[in-house]
LUMBASE-119617 format. One record per residue (C-alpha): chain; x, y, z; residue in three letters. Coordinates in pm, whole numbers. Example, Ala and Ser with C-alpha at 12.3 -4.5 7.8 and 13.67 -1.06 7.14 Angstrom:
# residues 2
A,1230,-450,780,ALA
A,1367,-106,714,SER
# end
This chain:
# residues 246
A,279,-2562,-1956,MET
A,367,-2425,-2299,THR
A,523,-2087,-2356,ILE
A,197,-1953,-2496,ASP
A,8,-2065,-2187,GLU
A,273,-1906,-1967,SER
A,240,-1575,-2149,GLU
A,-138,-1586,-2117,ILE
A,-108,-1654,-1744,SER
A,133,-1366,-1694,GLN
A,-96,-1133,-1888,MET
A,-390,-1230,-1668,ARG
A,-189,-1167,-1353,TYR
A,-72,-832,-1495,ALA
A,-426,-718,-1571,ARG
A,-542,-829,-1228,PHE
A,-252,-637,-1070,ALA
A,-354,-327,-1267,GLY
A,-709,-356,-1139,PHE
A,-589,-406,-781,MET
A,-366,-96,-801,TYR
A,-668,117,-891,LEU
A,-907,-59,-653,PHE
A,-666,-21,-360,LEU
A,-628,350,-420,ILE
A,-1006,392,-439,ALA
A,-1089,206,-118,ILE
A,-801,369,72,TYR
A,-914,719,-21,LEU
A,-1278,635,53,LEU
A,-1192,489,393,GLY
A,-972,785,485,ALA
A,-1240,1028,373,MET
A,-1508,857,585,ILE
A,-1307,828,907,THR
A,-1154,1177,884,SER
A,-1494,1347,860,ARG
A,-1566,1250,1222,PHE
A,-1257,1417,1363,GLU
A,-1292,1756,1533,VAL
A,-939,1885,1599,PRO
A,-889,1975,1963,GLY
A,-1233,1851,2071,ASN
A,-1225,1482,2155,ILE
A,-1568,1494,2320,ALA
A,-1732,1617,2000,GLU
A,-1534,1365,1797,THR
A,-1659,1084,2021,THR
A,-2015,1216,1997,HIS
A,-1997,1218,1615,ARG
A,-1857,867,1605,VAL
A,-2128,731,1833,MET
A,-2402,908,1640,GLU
A,-2287,744,1315,HIS
A,-2111,436,1448,GLU
A,-2207,213,1155,LEU
A,-2058,452,900,LEU
A,-1741,489,1106,PHE
A,-1709,111,1131,ARG
A,-1752,90,755,PHE
A,-1459,330,713,GLY
A,-1245,113,940,LEU
A,-1355,-200,754,ALA
A,-1232,-50,428,LEU
A,-888,-36,587,GLY
A,-905,-409,657,SER
A,-1017,-471,299,LEU
A,-722,-262,183,ASN
A,-481,-496,362,ASN
A,-642,-803,208,LEU
A,-624,-651,-139,CYS
A,-260,-552,-80,ALA
A,-180,-923,-41,VAL
A,-361,-1004,-367,LEU
A,-173,-724,-545,LEU
A,163,-840,-413,ALA
A,101,-1201,-516,VAL
A,-13,-1101,-866,SER
A,291,-875,-914,LEU
A,517,-1157,-796,TYR
A,358,-1392,-1049,ALA
A,440,-1141,-1325,VAL
A,799,-1049,-1237,VAL
A,934,-1376,-1096,ARG
A,1056,-1473,-1445,VAL
A,1282,-1166,-1437,ILE
A,1455,-1235,-1105,ASP
A,1286,-1485,-874,LYS
A,1493,-1396,-568,ASN
A,1423,-1023,-587,LEU
A,1058,-1091,-668,ALA
A,1031,-1315,-361,LEU
A,1194,-1049,-144,LEU
A,951,-787,-274,ALA
A,662,-1020,-198,LEU
A,791,-1073,156,ALA
A,812,-698,219,PHE
A,457,-647,94,GLU
A,317,-933,304,LEU
A,479,-793,618,VAL
A,343,-451,520,TYR
A,-8,-596,501,ALA
A,34,-761,842,ALA
A,156,-434,994,ALA
A,-138,-255,835,GLY
A,-372,-501,1003,THR
A,-210,-420,1338,ALA
A,-271,-53,1265,LEU
A,-638,-129,1205,ASP
A,-657,-305,1541,LEU
A,-550,20,1706,ILE
A,-846,191,1544,GLY
A,-1090,-75,1663,TYR
A,-944,-70,2016,ALA
A,-986,307,2037,PHE
A,-1343,275,1908,LEU
A,-1415,35,2195,LYS
A,-1274,289,2442,GLN
A,-1492,561,2293,GLN
A,-1803,342,2310,MET
A,-1741,253,2676,ASP
A,-1674,614,2772,ALA
A,-1977,744,2583,TYR
A,-2219,486,2725,SER
A,-2099,494,3087,SER
A,-1999,859,3121,GLY
A,-1723,752,3362,ILE
A,-1427,869,3154,VAL
A,-1408,1248,3134,ASP
A,-1288,1467,2849,ALA
A,-933,1485,2985,LYS
A,-903,1107,2995,GLN
A,-1046,1078,2646,LEU
A,-803,1343,2528,SER
A,-511,1147,2676,ALA
A,-634,833,2501,LEU
A,-668,1024,2175,ALA
A,-313,1159,2204,ASP
A,-180,810,2273,PHE
A,-370,668,1978,ARG
A,-240,948,1755,SER
A,117,864,1858,PHE
A,65,493,1788,LEU
A,-102,570,1455,ASP
A,184,794,1343,ALA
A,457,548,1446,ALA
A,281,247,1295,ALA
A,202,435,974,MET
A,567,533,929,ASN
A,680,174,979,ILE
A,414,49,738,VAL
A,527,313,489,THR
A,887,190,502,ILE
A,785,-173,444,LEU
A,553,-80,161,TYR
A,818,135,-5,GLY
A,1081,-140,13,ALA
A,860,-386,-171,GLY
A,748,-127,-422,SER
A,1109,-34,-504,ILE
A,1189,-394,-594,LEU
A,876,-448,-803,PHE
A,928,-131,-1004,PHE
A,1300,-206,-1042,TYR
A,1214,-542,-1198,LEU
A,963,-374,-1431,PHE
A,1232,-123,-1529,PHE
A,1498,-390,-1576,LYS
A,1283,-608,-1802,ALA
A,1122,-322,-1997,LYS
A,792,-499,-1926,ALA
A,612,-162,-1921,ILE
A,718,176,-2062,PRO
A,1039,268,-1888,ARG
A,918,618,-1807,ILE
A,635,466,-1601,LEU
A,871,221,-1431,ALA
A,1116,503,-1358,ALA
A,839,719,-1209,LEU
A,732,427,-993,GLY
A,1090,363,-885,LEU
A,1142,729,-797,PHE
A,816,750,-607,GLY
A,891,425,-424,SER
A,1224,562,-302,VAL
A,1055,873,-166,LEU
A,799,672,32,VAL
A,1038,506,285,PRO
A,1236,830,311,LEU
A,911,996,419,THR
A,856,717,672,GLY
A,1206,745,818,PHE
A,1170,1124,842,ALA
A,844,1078,1032,GLY
A,1014,844,1279,LEU
A,1322,1060,1331,ILE
A,1176,1410,1344,LEU
A,986,1492,1667,PRO
A,747,1725,1483,HIS
A,752,1632,1112,PRO
A,620,1888,869,SER
A,296,1819,685,LYS
A,492,1894,367,LEU
A,629,1539,398,LEU
A,292,1420,268,GLN
A,392,1561,-70,LEU
A,636,1271,-91,GLY
A,338,1050,-173,TRP
A,245,1237,-491,LEU
A,496,1067,-728,PRO
A,401,714,-620,ILE
A,33,803,-640,PHE
A,76,924,-997,ALA
A,287,617,-1080,ALA
A,43,364,-937,GLU
A,-253,520,-1117,VAL
A,-58,527,-1445,SER
A,89,179,-1410,VAL
A,-243,42,-1290,GLY
A,-416,171,-1602,LEU
A,-135,42,-1825,TRP
A,-137,-306,-1673,LEU
A,-516,-324,-1683,LEU
A,-549,-230,-2049,PHE
A,-207,-316,-2198,LYS
A,-60,-579,-1970,GLY
A,314,-654,-1979,VAL
A,560,-738,-2255,ASP
A,829,-985,-2155,LEU
A,886,-1125,-2503,ARG
A,1197,-916,-2568,SER
A,1355,-1055,-2253,ARG
A,1256,-1411,-2341,GLU
A,1398,-1368,-2691,ASN
A,1719,-1230,-2545,GLY
A,1746,-1530,-2314,THR
A,1690,-1771,-2601,LYS
A,1956,-1597,-2810,ASP
A,2200,-1616,-2523,SER
A,2137,-1989,-2472,VAL
A,2172,-2050,-2848,ALA
A,2500,-1858,-2859,ALA
A,2644,-2059,-2571,GLN
A,2538,-2388,-2729,SER
A,2731,-2308,-3048,THR
A,3056,-2253,-2861,LYS
# end
């Protein structure tokens, strides 16, 4: 493969990664919006009734979560293809974190489907009363929170490495890479706080704002501008040439 072909390949992966950043955000927000509209705080019976009345729509919201995990794998692989020329070991580690994150996210989705099955059985048979449903809902909420915090930590670890490599190589504007790096550091801190604190404040959700802004900005940049690794390649060539003259 020639250098020109390599650059073209990296640009294609970069544009695809930019698209996946934006697509992931869109489907995540849509899925969360759909599933959250069925929840009636403090009234599990009404929540179950709403879910059963519009089961297909609720299942669609859950399915978007599964699609999100699949797309997360595609995003991670495309980012790895772009930054592996910078530092292959760190890029591979970032890819590993993101793949484990996607697997953990899939496990989180399974919790949602399992609880849906419980709701369907209770609603159709009428055997499980409101108190039992409430206990199941509390247990599911605990599992959701714990799994989400673990997923958050894994996601943040991979994101830190990817944005660090972008920052190191000046492949995108450094202010965007720095914003992504800062936001990525906040994400696992939010996850650890959620695991440690018995009653974490909802203000912790604000820790997602920097990474949200960074991913939208970087996604748009990669989609329309791509990456620029020529300065690094030129620097490498100069270094090799200087050593060969010694």
